[in-house]
C-alpha positions in Angstrom: 47.1 -108.8 -128.6 49.3 -107.2 -131.2 47.9 -105.0 -134.1 49.4 -103.8 -137.4 50.2 -100.1 -137.5 52.0 -97.8 -139.9 55.6 -96.9 -139.0 54.8 -93.3 -139.6 52.4 -93.3 -136.7 55.2 -94.1 -134.2 57.0 -91.7 -132.0 60.8 -92.5 -131.8 61.7 -90.2 -128.9 63.4 -93.0 -127.0 65.6 -94.3 -129.8 68.6 -92.4 -128.4 68.2 -94.4 -125.2 69.1 -97.7 -126.9 72.6 -98.7 -128.1 73.3 -99.9 -131.6 74.9 -103.3 -132.6 75.6 -103.2 -136.3 76.5 -106.9 -136.5 73.3 -108.0 -134.7 71.3 -105.6 -136.9 72.7 -107.1 -140.1 71.7 -110.6 -138.9 68.2 -109.3 -138.0 67.9 -107.6 -141.4 68.7 -110.9 -143.2 66.1 -112.8 -141.0 63.4 -110.2 -141.5 64.0 -110.3 -145.3 63.2 -114.0 -145.3 60.6 -114.4 -142.5 59.2 -111.0 -141.9 58.9 -109.3 -138.4 58.1 -112.2 -136.0 58.2 -110.2 -132.7 56.0 -107.1 -132.5 57.3 -103.7 -131.6 56.3 -102.5 -128.2 55.4 -99.1 -126.7 52.8 -97.0 -125.0 49.8 -95.1 -126.3 49.4 -91.7 -124.5 46.8 -89.2 -126.0 49.6 -87.7 -128.2 50.1 -90.9 -130.1 52.1 -94.2 -130.0 55.5 -93.9 -128.3 57.9 -96.7 -129.2 60.0 -98.2 -126.3 61.2 -101.5 -127.7 61.8 -102.5 -131.4 64.0 -99.7 -132.8 66.3 -102.2 -134.5 63.3 -104.0 -136.1 62.0 -100.6 -137.2 65.3 -99.6 -138.9 65.4 -103.0 -140.7 61.8 -102.4 -141.8 62.8 -99.0 -143.2 65.7 -100.6 -145.2 63.3 -103.3 -146.6 60.5 -100.9 -147.5 58.1 -102.3 -145.0 55.5 -99.6 -144.1 53.3 -101.6 -141.7 54.6 -103.5 -138.6 53.2 -105.5 -135.8 52.8 -103.5 -132.6 51.9 -104.3 -129.0 50.8 -101.6 -126.5 51.7 -101.6 -122.9 48.9 -99.1 -122.1 48.7 -95.4 -122.0 51.0 -94.8 -119.0 54.6 -94.1 -120.0 56.0 -95.0 -116.5 54.1 -98.4 -116.7 55.6 -99.0 -120.2 59.1 -98.3 -118.9 58.4 -100.6 -116.0 57.4 -103.4 -118.4 60.6 -102.8 -120.5 62.8 -103.0 -117.4 60.9 -106.0 -116.0 62.6 -109.3 -115.2 61.4 -110.9 -118.5 62.9 -108.2 -120.8 65.7 -106.8 -118.7 68.3 -109.1 -120.2 67.7 -107.5 -123.6 68.9 -104.1 -122.3 72.5 -103.2 -121.3 73.4 -101.6 -118.0 73.7 -98.2 -119.8 70.3 -98.6 -121.4 68.7 -99.5 -118.0 70.4 -96.5 -116.4 68.9 -94.1 -119.0 65.4 -95.3 -118.4 65.8 -95.3 -114.7 67.0 -91.7 -114.9 64.0 -90.9 -117.0 61.7 -92.1 -114.2 63.7 -90.2 -111.6 64.0 -86.9 -113.4 61.2 -86.4 -115.9 58.5 -88.2 -114.0 59.7 -86.9 -110.6 59.7 -90.3 -109.0 61.7 -91.2 -105.9 64.0 -94.2 -105.6 61.4 -95.8 -103.5 58.7 -95.2 -106.2 60.9 -96.6 -108.9 61.9 -99.6 -106.8 58.2 -100.4 -106.1 57.3 -99.9 -109.8 60.0 -102.3 -111.0 59.7 -104.7 -108.1 63.3 -104.0 -107.3 65.2 -103.0 -104.2 66.3 -99.4 -103.5 69.9 -100.6 -103.7 69.3 -101.8 -107.3 67.8 -98.4 -108.3 70.6 -96.5 -106.6 73.2 -98.6 -108.5 71.9 -97.5 -111.9 74.4 -94.8 -112.6 73.8 -92.2 -115.3 76.4 -92.4 -118.1 78.1 -89.2 -119.2 80.0 -88.6 -122.4 83.0 -86.1 -122.2 83.9 -84.1 -125.2 87.2 -82.2 -125.2 88.8 -79.7 -127.7 92.1 -77.9 -127.2 94.5 -75.6 -129.1 97.4 -77.6 -130.5 100.3 -75.6 -129.1 99.0 -73.7 -126.1 96.9 -76.7 -124.9 94.1 -74.3 -124.0 91.1 -76.5 -123.5 87.3 -76.5 -123.6 85.4 -79.5 -122.4 81.8 -80.4 -121.8 79.8 -83.4 -120.6 76.7 -84.8 -122.3 74.2 -87.5 -121.6 73.6 -88.0 -125.3 76.2 -86.9 -127.9 75.4 -87.1 -131.6 76.5 -85.2 -134.7 74.2 -82.2 -134.0 75.5 -82.0 -130.4 79.1 -82.1 -131.8 78.4 -79.1 -134.1 77.0 -77.2 -131.2 80.0 -78.1 -129.1 82.4 -76.9 -131.7 80.5 -73.6 -132.1 80.5 -73.0 -128.3 84.2 -73.8 -128.1 85.1 -71.3 -130.8 82.9 -68.7 -129.2 84.6 -69.3 -125.9 88.0 -68.8 -127.6 86.9 -65.9 -129.8 87.3 -67.9 -133.0 91.0 -68.2 -132.5 91.6 -71.8 -133.6 92.3 -72.7 -137.2 92.8 -76.4 -136.6 91.1 -78.6 -133.9 91.8 -82.0 -132.5 88.6 -83.6 -131.3 88.8 -86.4 -128.7 85.4 -88.0 -128.6 85.2 -91.8 -128.4 81.5 -91.8 -128.8 81.8 -90.9 -132.5 84.9 -93.2 -133.0 84.3 -96.4 -135.0 86.2 -98.9 -132.8 87.8 -102.0 -134.4 88.6 -103.9 -131.2 85.9 -106.6 -131.2 83.4 -108.3 -133.4 83.5 -108.6 -137.2 84.5 -104.9 -137.6 88.0 -105.7 -136.4 88.5 -107.5 -139.7 87.5 -104.7 -141.9 90.9 -102.9 -142.1 92.6 -106.2 -143.3 89.8 -106.9 -145.9 89.9 -103.2 -147.0 93.7 -103.5 -147.4 93.4 -106.6 -149.5 90.8 -105.1 -151.9 92.6 -101.7 -152.3 96.2 -102.9 -152.4 96.0 -106.3 -154.1 92.9 -105.7 -156.2 93.4 -102.0 -156.8 89.8 -101.1 -155.9 89.2 -97.5 -155.1 89.1 -96.6 -151.4 86.4 -94.0 -152.2 84.2 -96.7 -153.9 84.7 -99.1 -151.0 83.8 -96.4 -148.5 80.6 -95.6 -150.5 79.7 -99.3 -150.5 80.2 -99.5 -146.7 78.0 -96.5 -146.2 75.3 -98.1 -148.4 75.5 -101.4 -146.5 76.6 -103.3 -149.6 80.0 -104.3 -148.4 81.4 -105.4 -145.0 83.8 -107.9 -143.5 82.7 -110.9 -141.5 84.3 -112.3 -138.4 86.5 -114.7 -140.4 88.0 -111.9 -142.5 86.0 -112.5 -145.7 84.8 -109.7 -147.9 81.0 -109.8 -148.0 79.1 -108.2 -150.9 75.4 -108.0 -150.3 73.0 -109.2 -153.0 69.8 -107.2 -153.3 66.4 -107.5 -155.0 63.7 -105.1 -156.1 63.4 -101.3 -155.8 63.6 -101.5 -152.0 67.0 -103.2 -152.5 66.1 -105.8 -149.9 69.0 -108.2 -149.1 68.6 -111.7 -150.4 72.1 -113.1 -149.8 75.8 -112.3 -150.1 78.8 -113.1 -152.2 81.9 -114.1 -150.1 85.5 -113.6 -151.1 88.3 -114.9 -149.0 91.1 -112.5 -148.3 93.7 -114.7 -146.5 96.4 -116.9 -147.9 93.8 -119.1 -149.5 91.7 -117.0 -151.8 88.3 -118.4 -152.5 84.8 -117.3 -153.3 81.3 -118.5 -152.6 77.9 -117.6 -151.3 76.7 -117.0 -147.7 74.5 -119.7 -146.2 70.8 -119.1 -147.2 71.6 -116.8 -150.2 69.0 -116.8 -152.9 71.1 -115.8 -156.0 68.1 -116.3 -158.3 66.2 -113.6 -156.5 68.7 -110.8 -156.7 72.3 -109.7 -157.3 75.1 -107.4 -156.2 75.2 -104.1 -158.3 77.1 -100.9 -158.4 76.8 -97.8 -160.6 74.4 -95.1 -161.6 70.8 -96.2 -160.7 69.4 -94.2 -163.6 71.7 -95.8 -166.3 70.0 -97.8 -169.1 73.1 -99.8 -169.9 74.0 -102.9 -167.8 77.2 -104.9 -167.8 77.0 -108.5 -166.4 80.1 -109.7 -164.6 81.0 -113.0 -163.0 81.7 -111.7 -159.5 81.3 -108.6 -157.3 85.0 -107.7 -157.5 84.7 -107.8 -161.3 81.6 -105.7 -161.2 83.3 -103.1 -159.0 86.4 -103.1 -161.2 84.2 -102.7 -164.4 82.4 -99.7 -162.7 85.7 -98.2 -161.6 87.1 -98.4 -165.2 84.0 -96.7 -166.5 84.0 -94.0 -163.8 87.7 -93.3 -164.4 87.7 -93.6 -168.2 90.8 -95.7 -167.9 90.0 -97.9 -170.9 87.6 -97.4 -173.8 84.5 -99.3 -172.9 80.9 -98.2 -173.4 81.6 -94.5 -173.2 78.4 -93.9 -171.2 77.0 -94.4 -167.6 76.2 -98.0 -166.8 75.3 -100.4 -164.0 77.6 -103.3 -163.3 75.9 -106.4 -162.0 77.4 -109.6 -160.6 75.8 -112.9 -161.7 77.6 -114.7 -158.8 79.2 -117.2 -161.1 78.9 -118.1 -164.8 75.2 -118.1 -165.5 73.9 -117.7 -169.0 70.2 -117.2 -168.0 69.6 -116.0 -164.5 65.9 -115.7 -163.6 66.1 -112.0 -163.1 67.7 -111.4 -166.6 64.4 -111.5 -168.7 62.6 -108.9 -166.4 65.6 -106.5 -166.9 65.4 -106.9 -170.7 61.6 -106.4 -170.6 62.2 -103.0 -168.8 64.2 -101.8 -171.8 67.8 -102.1 -170.5 70.7 -102.4 -172.9 72.6 -105.4 -171.6 76.2 -106.4 -172.2 77.7 -109.8 -171.2 81.1 -109.0 -169.6 82.0 -112.5 -168.6 85.7 -113.5 -168.4 87.8 -113.8 -171.5 88.3 -117.6 -171.2 86.6 -120.7 -172.5 83.9 -121.0 -169.8 83.2 -117.2 -170.1 83.0 -117.3 -173.9 80.8 -120.5 -173.9 78.4 -119.0 -171.4 78.3 -115.7 -173.4 77.4 -117.6 -176.6 74.6 -119.4 -174.7 73.3 -116.1 -173.3 73.3 -114.4 -176.7 71.5 -117.4 -178.3 68.7 -117.1 -175.7 68.6 -113.3 -175.8 69.5 -111.8 -179.1 69.4 -108.2 -177.9 72.3 -108.8 -175.5 75.8 -107.9 -176.8 79.2 -109.3 -175.8 81.6 -107.0 -174.0 84.8 -109.1 -173.7 87.4 -107.9 -171.2 90.7 -107.0 -172.9 92.4 -109.2 -170.3 91.2 -112.3 -168.4 88.7 -110.4 -166.3 87.8 -106.9 -165.4 90.0 -106.8 -162.3 93.0 -107.8 -164.4 92.1 -104.9 -166.7 91.9 -102.6 -163.7 95.2 -103.7 -162.2 97.0 -103.4 -165.5 95.6 -99.9 -166.1 96.7 -98.9 -162.6 100.3 -99.9 -163.1 
């Protein structure tokens, strides 16, 4: 029987034993934002507190969505029994071979169990336990010309371990190296499979054909507001509320046929894509995410005379004179400008918006749209 617990009461010591899948985590994040956490997190309850064994991905999603209490199911107080439940036939498929090997090594080393003990605990053969190899990560650094090398092997290699490794190598050399080449595939972001392989092409389209700043795109990637899907479309995440929970995404085609639309299940009435200074009191409404990024970039670079002050740029995901979230923003005291395109549909929607909300002002792009202004200013 599961119970509801605070995330702050959980011990995440085993999080490094589990591998990350960013694409699967993004799908889970969208699912949890709509339906909540349907499957409880699982762990053991020794006297020191609750130790999480399964559900780290759900916990990270809960953190992003601002969910403080989560469903939790205990496998008892014995850590070895909890690991056995995790490696059991029913849940084994959810773990990769590397993850299984790490937990088996935990039983063999920390808990001083023999292969026979582990085999009996997991209802497995000794041969299966013996096949669970322990993965090692090699880190190598060498002097560019002399090729003098320093290498070390790790079971877990993270950024802190990398800093320690660099310090140890420089101490070994007597601080002789001015420049280093680090060969460590564990920290490399590979582009060989999944949707990430499309990111360089999408990034190239936005930076070269749309003149969007590579620094701004990198920031959006780090914030989880922009990524590339498996079909090579640019995906701009729409968010809602102070927790900035995802409620959908704008899509922009980057191939020969350029198009735009919304991801399936998007709720554009519940939120929007935004970029800029979170503390700004001036908002500019744009028709698309690319226009919003372009407008923000123009303000940040002072390439054209616009508002002359920090602002937030928001995409309405199409021409909409009265989005449901507009009135609450006005009620919070924001100074809002309608930056719709300089064409008949944009002008018509702007007049309708100003008729409904007299405090809103028109900010008409000097060219057709804000991206056209940006590309012209960049030439």
